[in-house]
N, C-alpha and C positions, 0 to 999 in steps of 0.2 A: 504493501500499500503506499502511495506517494503521499509523503508528509509536507507540511508546510509551516513555517514560524514566521508570525506577524509581530510586530513590535507596536503597540496602540499606546498612544496617549491621551489621556481623557483631561479635558479643562474645564473648570467650571466650580460649583461648590460640591467637592468630592471628598472632602476632609471632615472627620467629626460626624458624620452621618451615616456610617456603618459601610461604607462603599467598598472597603477591599474585602470582607467577610461576604457580602453580596455577589463581587466578583469571582471569589473563592468557589462559592456556590454554583454559579452558573458555571464555572469553569468544570467541577465535578458533575454535573447533568448532563455536559457535551462532552465529557470525556476527554478535557481537555488538560493536558501538561504545561507548567510553565511559571509563572511568578506575578505578585504585584506588589508595587512599591510606590507609599505616598513620596513622592519628590519635592514637595511644596507648593509648586506653581502646579501641578498637573499630578496624576496617577500615571504609574508606567505599568504597561502590563505585556508581559510575553506569552503567545498563545501559539501552543503546538500541537498538532494533531492532524488530521486528515482535513482538506480542505472543505468538506462539508461540516465536519466538528466545528470548525472555526469559524465557519458562515452562521452557523447556529448560535454560538458564541456569542458572536458580535450581535446578530439579532436580540438576542436575550440582554445583552447590555445595554441597547440602545431603547427596548420598549419596557423593561422591566428594571429602571434601577431603583436605589432606596427612595423610601418616601419623600425623605427631604432634599435629596440630590437636586442640582441645578446642571444638567449637561450643558454647557454652550458649544461646545465642540469636540468632534474626537478625529485625531489622526489616525490614519493606518499607514504602515509601510510594511513592504515583505522584508525579510532577512534571509540573505542568499544561504543554501544549505551548509557551503562552506565556512560561513560565519557564525551560524545559528548554535548555541549552545545544547546540548541534550539534556532534558529534563525528564525525570522520572516520576516526580509528582507535581502537584501544584502548590506553590507555597505563598505565603505571605510573609513578606520579608520587611526588616525593620524600614524606618524612614531614612531618606536620604536627601540632603540639603543641596538645591541645584538653583540655578538661576532660570529666570523665564517668566511666563504669565503667572501672575498672583491672583485667588479669590479665594476672598475671606469670607465665612459664614456669618451671616446674621445671626443675632439669638433666636431661639426657636421657643414658641411655647410649649407647656407640657402637653405630652401627648396621651390618647385615651387609654393606652394600656399601663401607663406609670399613674395616671388617676386612679385606675382601679386596684393596682397594688398598694397605693397611698391610703385607700379606704378599705383594706380587707386586713381585719386583725390580726390572721393568721400570716400575714406576710411579714417578713423581718424589717421592711421600710415602712410599716403601718405608720401613717401621721407624720413621715420624713419631711420636713420642710424644703428639702435639697433634692428630692428624688429626681432622676433624670436616666435617659438612656441615650443610643444612638440617634433617636428619632427626636431629642427634643432637650433643652436646656440651655444654659447660657454659652455663647460662642465670642463672639467678637468684646465682648466686655470683660471676659476674663483673661483675653489672649494679651502675652507678653511678646511672641514672636512667633515665625514660622518654621519649619511644620508644624501644624497644630497638635500636638502631643503633650500630655500631662506636665510635663517638666516645664513647658513653657507656657503655662497659664498660672493664674492665682490660686488653681487647686494643687499646686506642688506644696504647699504648707500643710495639708492634710492627707499622710500616707495610708494607703489604702489597708484595712484589714483583710485578713485572709480571705474573708468569703468575697468581699468585694474584688479584691486581686485574681481570684479565680474566674467570675466571671469576665474581667477585663482582659484577660488573658486567652479567654477560650472564644474560639469563631463561632460558635454554635450558640452563643449568647446574644441577647440583645443589649449587651453593656459590652461587648467585646469592642476594645479601643474608644470607647465612650469617656473622654479625656476628664469630664467633672463627675465621674462614677463615685459615689459614697452611700453611707447607709447612718443611721443614727448612732452606731458605735465609732464611726471614723471621719464624719463630714464637719461642714462647718455648723456653728451653733447660733439659735435666735438667742437675743437677751434684750432687756428693758436697760435704756441708758439711764444712770443715775438712781436704779432700782436694782434690789438684789435678785429678782425672778428672772431664771434662764430656762430654756427649753420648754415644755408644754407650759408650766406655769405662767412664763412671758407671753405665750399667746391668749392663755386663758385670762390673764389680765387684760389684754389687747381686747380682746373680745368683750369684756365686761365694759371697759370704758366706752367702747363704741355703741353699745347695747343701753348705757346710761345717757347717751346723749353727748359724750365727749368727743374729743378730735385727737388722732393718733399719726403721727408720722411713721412710716412703714416702708423698709429699705426692702427694694425688690431687685429685679436683675441690672436694670441701668441707672439705677439712682432712687431718691426716696419719694412717696408720696404722701400728700395729705389726705387722712381720710375720716368720714363721720358717716352718720346714718342720714342717707339720701331722700330717706322718708319722713325725716325729722325736721319740720320747719325750723325750730328754734336753734338746732344746732347747724344746719346749713347758712341761717343768716349770721350767727356767730362765728363762723368761719370767714363770712365774708367781712364781716366787721374788722376780723383780726388781720385779714390779708389785705385790708383797704382796696377790696375788689367789688365795689357797688353792683354790678349788673355782667361783668363777662362769664359768660356759661362756664360751670365746672362739667367736667367729663365725670361719668359716671361709670361704676363697674356693676353688672350684674351677676347674679349667682350662675343662672345658665339661659340659654337661647328661648326657653319658654317664656321667663321674664320679660327677657327684650320685647318678646312678641306680644306681651301684656300692655306694655307702655308704646310700641312703636310699630310702625308699618313695615317689616321687612320682604323684601324681594328674595325668591331663591339665589339670583346672582348676589346679593347682598349677605345672603347668611352663609354663602359657601365662605367667603372672606371672614366674616364675623365669626365662624367658628373654624376657622382653618388653622395652620400652624402659625403665620404671624399675628394675629388678634390685634388689630390696630383700633383705634377709637375711630368708630363709623357716624358720621351725622346721618341720624335717621329721622324721618318724620314723624312726629307724635300722632298717638292716636287721638281723634277729635272729630266730632259730628259735623264739623264745618271744613275739615282739610282731607285732601286727597295726595298721594305721592305725586311731587313736583319735580319738574326736571326731564320730562319725556316730550316727545315732539307729536304725539299723537292726543289731539284735543277734543277728537269726536267720542267721546266716551258714552258708551253706550248706558243704556239703563239699567240692564243687567249687572253690568260692572258697578255702578254706583249704588243700586241695591246691596250687591255683595260687600262692599266698603261700609256702608253704613250698619251692615248686619256684623261685620267684624268688629267696628268699634262699640257698638251695643255691647258685643261679647266680652269685650278686653274692659269697658265700664263694669260691666257685672263681675269679673273676675278681680276687680280691685286695682286699677291704676292709680298709683297713689305717691307719684314722684312729688316730693316737696317743690310749690313755686317757685322758691329762690334758686334753685339749681339751674334753671335758664330762664329767667325772667323775660317775659315779652318774646320768646323764641319759638317758632313752630316746630324747631328740631332740638334734639337732644344729642350731644356726643357719648356714644355708647360702648363700651367694649367688655369682654369676657376676662375671667382670669386666665392669666398666662404663667403666673409663676406660682409652684405649690404654696407657698406660703400664704398667697391671696386666696387659695382656692380655702386653707385652713380657717383663715379668718371669718369664711362664711357658714363653714362645716366643721363641727369638733367634737368631742365626746365629752364635753364639760357639763352640757344639760343648758346651756345659756342659748335661748332663741334668739337669733340674728336677723336683722332686715336682708331681703334679698336683693337690696339696691343699697350701695355705698359711692357717695362722692369719692374719687379717687383722682385727685388733682394733682400736678407737679410740685414737688416738694421744693419751693424756692421762695424768696421773696420777688418783690415784684423788680423785673428787669434783670434777675441773678439767674445764673445757670442751676440745673437742678442738682440738690445736693447729693454725694455719692460716698462721704464718708461720715463718721461719727463727730470728728471735729467742726465739721460744715454743719451738721445737721444741729449741734448743739448752738453753735453760734448763731445761725439763720432762722431754725424752725422751734426752738425752744418757748419762744414767746407767742406761737401759733398754735399749740397745741398742748394736750395734757399729758401725753406719754410720748417716749420714741423706741419702736422697736427695731433692732439694728440685727446685724448679724457679722460675723467676723470672715467671710469671703470677700476679698478685696474687689473693687469695681477698678478696671483699667481704664475703661473708656466710656464717659456717660455716655447713655441713651435714652432720650426722651421717647415718650409713647407717640407712634406713627397717626396722624390725623386724617381720614379718607371721607370723602363726598363721593356721592355717586352722581352722572349724568349719562343721560340715555343709555341708563342700565349698563354703565360701565364706570370703573373705579377713575376718580379724579383727585388726585392727591392734593392734599393742602397742607400738610408737613410728613415729610418723609424721612424714617428715624428708625426706631425699633424693629426689627424684623424685616427691613428691607435694606438698611445702609450696612455695609458698603457694597452691595451688588451692582458692579458695573454696569453703564450702559455701551453697548459695543456700535460703532459705525463702520461703514464699508468703505470709509476714505482711507486710504493707505498711508496715514500719519505716523510719522516716526519721531520720539523725543519725549521728553518728561517736563510736565508743567505742573505749577501750583496755582489754583485760583481759591483767592481767599474770601471772595464773596460780597455780601452787602453789608449795611449797616444792623438792618432790621431781620428777623427771623434768619439770623445768621447760619448757612453753612458753606463748608469750602469744597472743593473739588480738586481731585490728584487726575491728571490725565497721562497715559501713558500710552503711547502709540495711538491705536484706535481705540483705546478703551479707555471708560471716564467713570470715576469712582467718587461718587459723591458721600460727603461725610454724613455721619447723624445729625442732627437739630443742635445748634449749639445755642443760639439764642440773640437777645439785642444787645449790640456791642456799646450803646450808651453807658453800661454798666463796667465798671473795670474789672470785675471778678470774672464777667463773661468773657473780655478779652485774653484773660490769664487762661480761662479755659480754653479758648481758641488756640491759644498759643501751644499749649499742652497735648491737644489733641492733634494737630498738624504735626507733632514731632512726632507723636507714636504712630500716626499714620504713615510718615515718610519712613519710619523704621520697620511696620510691618509690609508695606508694598516696595521696599529696598529700593526708593527713590531720593535721588538727588536732582530737583528741579533745576532746568537749564534758563528758564525764566519762571518769574512769580507776576500772577496778573491779578489786577484790583480795580475798584472803582474810578471814575474821573475825579469824584468829589476830594479836594485836597485835605479837607476837615475832619473826614470818616476814620474812626477807630482801626476798621478793616484796611485804610490806606496806610495809617501808621503802622501796623504791624507788618503789612507788605515790605514798607520800607525797611524795617528792622531785621528781616531776615537775610539781608546780604546777597541777593540774587537780583540779577538783572531785572529791571521792573517795565510792566507795560501798563497802561491805565485805559479803561475801556468804558464809553459812556453807558451809563446806566440801562437806558430803554434799549440800546442796541444789544447788550448782554441778553435782556430778555428774549429778544427776537431769535438771537443765535440758540437760548437753550431751548426754546420751541424747535428750531431747526436740527439740532442735536438730538434731540430727543425722537424725531420724526426720521433720523436719517437722511435729512434734505440735504443736496449738494447746490441745487439749482437756487437762483437769486429769487427774492420773495419781497412782497408788499408785507411790511410787519406793522401790525397795529398793537402798539404797546400802551396801554392804558393802566396807571398805578396812581400812587398817591405824589411823592415828589422822586425827582431824581435831578443831579446838577448836570444843566446843559452845556452845550460846548460855546454856547453864547454868554454863559454866567447866570443866566435866568433859570428857574425853576421850570423843569420840563416835568410832564405827566399824562397829558393826552396825545399821543404821538401816531403819527403815520410815517414809516421810515421804508426807503428802499434800501434793503439790505442783503449781503452776501458775507462770506467769511473774512473777505478781505477789508469790507469797508462800508459805510452805509451813507445815504443822502437824506435829509429831512425833509421829507416831501410836503406833510401838513402838520396840523396841531388843532386841537379845539381853540377857541376864542382864547386870546390870552386876556388875563384880569390882573388886578391887584391884589397880592396877597398880603396881607397887613397883619402885623402882631406875631411874627415870627413861629417859634413854637405853640403859642398858645391858639395860633389858626388851624393849627392840626387836629384840636381837640374842641374848639368851638366854632361849628359851623355857622354859628350866626354871623361871625366876623365876615367870611367870604360872603355870605348873602348881603349885609350891608353893603361892602365894597363893591359887589356886583350891581346891585339896584343903583347906587350912586354913581356908577361907573357909566352906565347907560342913561341915567337922568340928567346928571351933571349939574343938578339944583338940590341944594340942601333943603329948603323947605317943601320941596314937591317929593324929595326922597324919604324926608323924615315922616310925611304924611303916609306914605306907603307901609315905611317900618315898623310906623305905631299900630296900623291895622294889621300888620302880621303878627305883631308883638314879638318881635325880633330882640330888642334890647330897648333900655331906658332912653330917653332923651340925651342926657348926660353922656351916655355910652356911645351913642350916635354920632355927637358932635366930636367926640376924642378921635371914632374912626375917620370922620369928615376930615379933621385937621390933618391926621395922621397921612392921609390919602392924598391931600392937597400939596403937603410939605414932603413927601416920600420919606417919611420917617418909619423906619423899620418895616419898610415896604419893599417887595420886590414884584417883579412881573413874573405870571406863572401860567402854566397851562396843563396845571395838575386835574386828571381826572376825578381822581380820588376826593380832592376840596370841591369840585364841583357836585358831587355827589351829596355831600355833607352840606353845601349851598343850600340845594333843592330839597334835602330832608327838611332843613328849618325853615325855608319858606313854606312848606306844606303843613308846618306845625307838627310834624311826626317826630324829629328829634333837633333839638335846637343846639346841643353841645353832647360830646361823648367821653365818657369814664374809661373807654380802650379804643385802642385803634379799631377802625370801622365800624363802630356800632351805629353812628347815625346813617351811613350809607347801606349797612346790612339791614336796618330798620326799615328804611326805604324801599329796599327789595322786598322784605317779608310783606309790606303793605302793597306793594303792585303784585306780588303772588296771591296773596288773599282776594284781591280784586279779581284778578283772572280766575280763579277758582270758583269764585261766586257765579263768574259767568259761566264756566262750565256746568253746575251743579244747578244752576237756577232755572227754573223753567221757562223764565223768559229769553227774549231775543237778547243779544248783546245790547248794552247800552250805547248811544253813540256818542263817545268820549273826545271826540274830532271836534266837536261844534265850534268850539273857540280857538281852537289852534290848528294853523296852517301847517302844510309840511314843510319842513326844513331843508335848507341847501347848504352847499359848500360854495365857496369863493375865493377868488384870489387876492392875496396881499403881498405884494412884492413878488417875490418867488415862491410863496408858501400857498398852499393849499389851505383855507380856514373852514373846519367845520363850525358853522354859525351856532353855536351854544350860548351866546350872549342873546339873540333872539329867542331860543327855545327857553332861557330863564325867565326874560320878558312875558313870555306868553304863560308859563307857568304863573308869576305873580298875578298876572291880570284874571287869568282863569281862577285863582284861588280867590281874589278881593271878591269876584263875582258870585263865590258861594259854592263852587265845585267840589264834588268828594276828593279828598286827599288820595284815597286810595287809587281812586281810577285816575286822577293826575299824576300818582306815582308810577302806574303802569305805562300813561302815555309818555313820560318822559323816558323811560326804558325804550319803548317803540321808536320814539323820534331819534336818540341818540343812537341806534343800532342803525336806522335809515341813513343817517349821518354819514357812519362809519362806513356804509357801504358804498354812498355816494364819492364819498374821498376815496377809496379802492378802485371806483370805475374810473374814475380820474386818473388815477395812478396807473391803470393798466393802459389808457390812452396813450400816456408819455412813456412808458417803460415796455410796454409788449409784456410785462409779467401776470401769470395767471394764477400763480399761487400765492393765498394770504396766511400768514402765521398770527395768531391770537394770542397774546402773552401780557403779562402783567396782573397786578393784584385786583385791580376791579374785576377780571375775569373769573374771579373766584364765584362771582354773581352769574350762578347759572341761567337766570332769566335773561339778562344782557346777553351772555353767550349763545344762547338757544337762538333768541331773536337775530343777532347779527349773522352767526353760523347759517341759520335757515334762507336768511335773505341774499347771502351770498353765495350759497349754493344753486339759487334760483336764477342769479345772475351768470352762472356757469364758472365761478371761481372755484379750485380747489382748496380747500381749507384745512390747514395744519392747526393742530390745537394739542394742550397737554393732556397726559393722563398720568403716568407716573412719576413725572417731574411736577412739582407744584408751580402754578404759573404765578405766583406771588414772590419776593426777594427769597424765599428759600431754594429757588430754581435758579437765579442766575450764575451762579460759580460754575455750572457745568457750561454756560454759554461763554462765560468769561475763558474757560478751560479750553475749549474750543478754537476761540480765537487765537489763543496762545499757539497752540497746536499748529494752526494755519500757519502762524507768524514766522514760527520754526522753520517750516517747510519752505517759505518763501527766502527767508535768509539763508537756507542750504542751495537754494537754486543761484542766488545771486552770488554766492561764492564759489 
């Protein structure tokens, strides 16, 4: 029988997921001899046998990998007979370090098998807070270096007991080569900081505090959470007061998926991710007699479907939906996740007789603006005044990983914050780029990105860099990522803004530095995620970014490719008065816009007074600052435009957190739309007082006439029009302006691809209205899915620019 020998290299998440024992089992079932070895960047396999046996082995490898593996590519090459070693068996051999493509596994939520063992009184890991196997447990957050073996993780401090060692070294067990493997005898231990309770006593005490209405900080896989009873309004309100967080929604953790379904509407596609191995925070529609799932593109909902939704809601209310109002005040959605760490499951269910709520607030354990706490020292310093107890453990967290936040759009994931469970899985492009780049990201919602050739590794969420503690966390995490990915950047890329802390960090690293305009980076991030190499029309709408002309940009239409961009158009520029205060107080922008188009103090004040935007004295101060250009700068910020309209319509005059006023405007618009869908009457004619909007030229720029749109919003509101209806109309007309600008851009550039990016496109209503109109006009639309449209996504765009710049420099040399 003629035999063949093949050398196979498997790239992707193939470490710490039981890959080698799975390969061994496939080899045995196909009669293959050879070996499998973890090389760090990849797994290398020698497969020897008949051609038929090797083909069968390869088929099993591709079609039946381990549950948690993510195979990105398989390279197979023949080994000449004279060069092929002769194998008698198939062996799993020790890890060998080598250079090459590196893939680091994200942290993985507890699997069903481990959960079952944890609650089995006969199992030796009964109620073990750190139970794990090859299919679950911490990965990135405990990793020191590659290859991923126990001695290169923070588990090296916990020598295995004989029973755990037996499982670890036996290829036939679920825990073969599971680096964090441990049990109650040899693993880490939970304890209360500042109290004597340890182990089960610490868990029971924690449960009792929560049961009694208290607040506890709990250390998990990637950092601490602040936790309280989400059904106890007094407890939730107290947490809001202590954390100085009056309205921003809290994330909640539900005991199981049935509890989630009691509170929220869950599609099968959402449920698959909610219960999957990443377990992100999912933004779900609450159950309510007046709401239906939003974000689809089919608004001709049948009477049968309406009845089904109402019956589901009625049943949910009968079953006792009881989330405290202060969890997410005024918000039709709620951010929900399921327990992903064993200790979180034990908080819900334990053998101590304490009856626990089935919904817990589980919000990031930090003070406002700071990164999530990861060790006892930080927890004591920053969380002690926010809680009644701190439940910690002695397994070190090497890299912070806050929870991922995911919305859904047209029944697909729409990432808001990409972190635990997803980072640092790379995005791979088809461009043949070569080199190494570090992109430090933006100032808010910071993540950074490391580019290696055509692979881009976004970091977990870091936070807002206005806080120096977050700057330090950024520097630490960059250093660790460079070490893990074995990267020495040839260039570091940052934002154009000279005073951003991210720019300061980039300057301090000592590498050649490139600066990329903020909104251009947004468009490049969308292009990179969609692996688009063609020039595009980029629509970048967000809060603020430093423009190349020294003004504030934020509602931009760009002609972009990886080389450069041209600013084709923007919304109507307005005077943004008040500096940082204007980002929180939309009434200031509203006053400035009204005064800007009326240009008469007395007439402007009469309108402002009727709209109840501010006091007469406040208006005079704003008028004076505008006339004298005091703390005032020209702006095209789309985020501030939303804030202003929200104030004009009496929806939100100011914001206690970023995006509060603009999201309230969105919710009002969606509420109107859904009333139209579910109502028995025909749609109201909300266009009676508002004309179709247009774009026009000002010098070389195409201007989206948002000034007239704002003026018509003001006039309609003064005439008594419904605020919710006007909110919807504002979204509709703004989408029409965007499409009109794209049509003009196509005429002048012959480009037909439109990339939609920027934090304003977290607004699924605006996204849908814009996308659908663009498609009707024959455009190809690129949008985000697994990279956030907000500032948490711009680092990958910066990195792509840097990588393209390296290739350009290489060609010039």
